[in-house]
N, C-alpha and C positions, 0 to 999 in steps of 0.2 A: 689889714689883710694883704698878703702878698699878691702881686699882680703877675699874671703870666705874660710871656712875650707874645705879641700879636702873631696870629697865624694867618697866612695869606692863601686864599683859595682862588684858583682860576677856573672859569667855566668855559668849556669848548663851544665855539660858535656852531650853530646848526649849518649843515651843508655837507660838502664833500670832505669826508674825513681824511682823504688822501692828500688834500691840499695843505697849504701852510697853516700853522696854528694861529688863530686869531682870538685873543682873549675878549670875550663878550663883556665881561665885567670883573672888576677887581673888588673882592669883598674882604674886609678886615674882620676877623673873628676876635673881638676884643673882650677882655674880662673887665666888667664894670665893678668898681669898688662899692661895697655895701657897708654902711656904718651901723654898728650894733650899740652905739651910744644911747644913753637914756633919753637925751633930748631929741633923738631921731625916731623914737618909738611913737607910733600913731595909736592913740587910745580911742575906744568907743564902746558902745554897749556890748559888743561881742567879746571884748577882751579885758574889760575893766576889772572883772573879778580876779583874773590871772595877774594883772598888773598890781592890783591891791595886795595880793598875796606876796608878790616879790618885794614890794616896798614895805610890807609889814615886818619882814625878817629883822631880827630873829623871833619875833612874836608870831610863831606859826602854831597851828593846831597840833602839829606833830613835827618831830625833827626830820621826818622823811615824808615828802609829799609828791604827788604825781601831777603833771601838767599835760593835758591831752588836747588834741585838735588836729584838723586836717593839715596836710602838707602845705608849707608856705604860709601858715597862719601866724607866724611870729613867735613860735615856741623857742627857737634858737636865739632870737633877739632877747626875749625875756630871760632865758637862761644865762646869756652873756651879761646882761645887766646885773643879775644876782651874783654871778661869779666874780664880777668886778668889785661888787660891794662886800662879798663874804670871803674873797680869796680862794674860792672853790676851784678845784681842778675840773677840767672838762674832758669827757671820754665818750666815745661812741660805744654803744652796747656791744657791737660786733667784735670789739677789741678787748672785752672784759674777760679776764682769765683768773682762775683761783690763785695762782702764784702772785699775781700783781695786786690782788685786792688790798692787802695791808698798806701798800705804797700809795694807792689811790686815795686813801683816807688820811694821808699824812698831814694835810692842812686842817682837818676837821670838817671839811665841806667838799662836796663832790656833785657834779652834774653828770648824769648818765643819759645820753640821748638815743632815741630811736630803739625803744625796747622791743619792737616787733621785728627786729633784724632776724633773718632766716637762720643764721648761724649763731644765734644767741646761746651762750653757755649757761644753762639753767643752774648748774651747780655753783658756778662762780657768782651768779646773781643772788642765789640763796645765801651763800657765804657772805657776800657783801652786806645784805640786809641784816644778817645776824651780827656781824662784826660792827656795823654802824651803830646798832642798838647798844652793844656792849661799850663802845667808845663815846656814846652820845654825840656822834657826828651828824651833821646836816647833809641830807641827800635830796637832790631834785631829780626826779625821773621824768623824761618826756616820751610821749608816744602818740602816734596818729589815732590809735584806738584806745578805748578804756582799758587800763591795766588790769582791771578785775576780770576782763574777758579774754586776756591773752591765753593762747592754747598751750600752756606749759604742762609738762607731764609730772613734775614733782608736786605732790599734793600739798605739802607744807608750804612750798613756795606760792602756790595758787592761793592758799589761805592768807598768807602775808600780803600778797598783792591786793586781795579783796578788802583787806582791812585798812589800806592806805587812804588818807584823805586825798581827794582829787579835785582839780579845778579844770573846767572845760572851756576852751576857746571855740566860739561858734562862728559861723560865716558872718562877714561884715554886712552892716546895713548900708543904705545908699550913701549916707554922709561919709562913713569911714571908707567905703569903696572909692568914692570920689577923691578923698584925701590921699588914699593909697596910690591911685593912678597918677596923681600929680607928683607925689614923692618919687615913684619909680621912674617917671619921665625925667624929673630933675636929676636923679642919680646918673642918668645917661646924658645930661645936659641937653635935654630935648624939651622944647617949648611947645605945649599943646594948647590950641585954641579951645575956648569954652565949649564950642559946638562939638569938638571931638570927644571931650570928656563926657558931655551929656549923652552922646550917642553910645559910647562904650558902657556907661553905667546902665543903660537900658537894654544892652544887647548881650554882654558877656555874662557868664555864670557868676553867682555871688560867692566868689572864693578868692583868696589871696593868690592862689596858683594861676587862676584865669586872668587876673589883673596883670601879673608878671608876664605871662605868655603874650597878652595883648600888646603891652608896651614893647616887648622884645620884637614881636612880629612887625609892628609898625615901624620901629626904628630900623630894623634890618631891611625892610622893603623900601623905605624912603632912601636909605643909603644906596641900595642897589639901583634904584631908578634916578638917583641924583635929583630928588624933589622933596619939598617939605612935607611934613605930616599934615594932611588936611582931612576934613570930614569926608570928602569924596574918596580918599584913599581908605579911610576906616570903613566906609560903607562897602567898598569893593572887597576888602579883605574879610569883613565880618558880616556880610549879608547872610540872611537866612537861606538854608538850602532849599 
């Protein structure tokens, strides 16, 4: 994954704005690399059905399947694992167009992510589903919500989406949430004491997005204060209102 150049942000010190500029803190906005390799995928009860589906390919219940789950639940990671194995192209649903449909199926396998995109071209999706069937292509669709309930206006498209086999990624249990927090911290080269992990597991929402937000918040605040991440810092940042 390409890394962006660091962006430097200065924060003006409190006081007389007419006086000289005094930088209160230098914060580096860094893009942290994320690995989508199979060995870096954390499995647990919440996602084992989805991982099993990906690893069973090409022995799927249908050549076209849907993978659903909340934002940050690992759908893109699973899709990347499958794309690497199958040679599938990867496309965001918002960029799907009728003219490009034949080309997207050129390798015989395709990932279409984020089906709930507001500007989804329903006619292009309908054409894709029909053409994929004709060409016996494999297609993996991802969505935050059940594809059968997507508010599409084309009735035949709605019917086809309802007929798709779907696997759901559910919120993580405590064991997986703990592993996720450790991995996210490791991705940022951040060492967390066991007491910090225990506190976060019992305090944040049971979601992948909440875990990612917690680690980012702790890392950013520790850098801003030039101090290590401790349980005291976690308590201060995530205390109950």
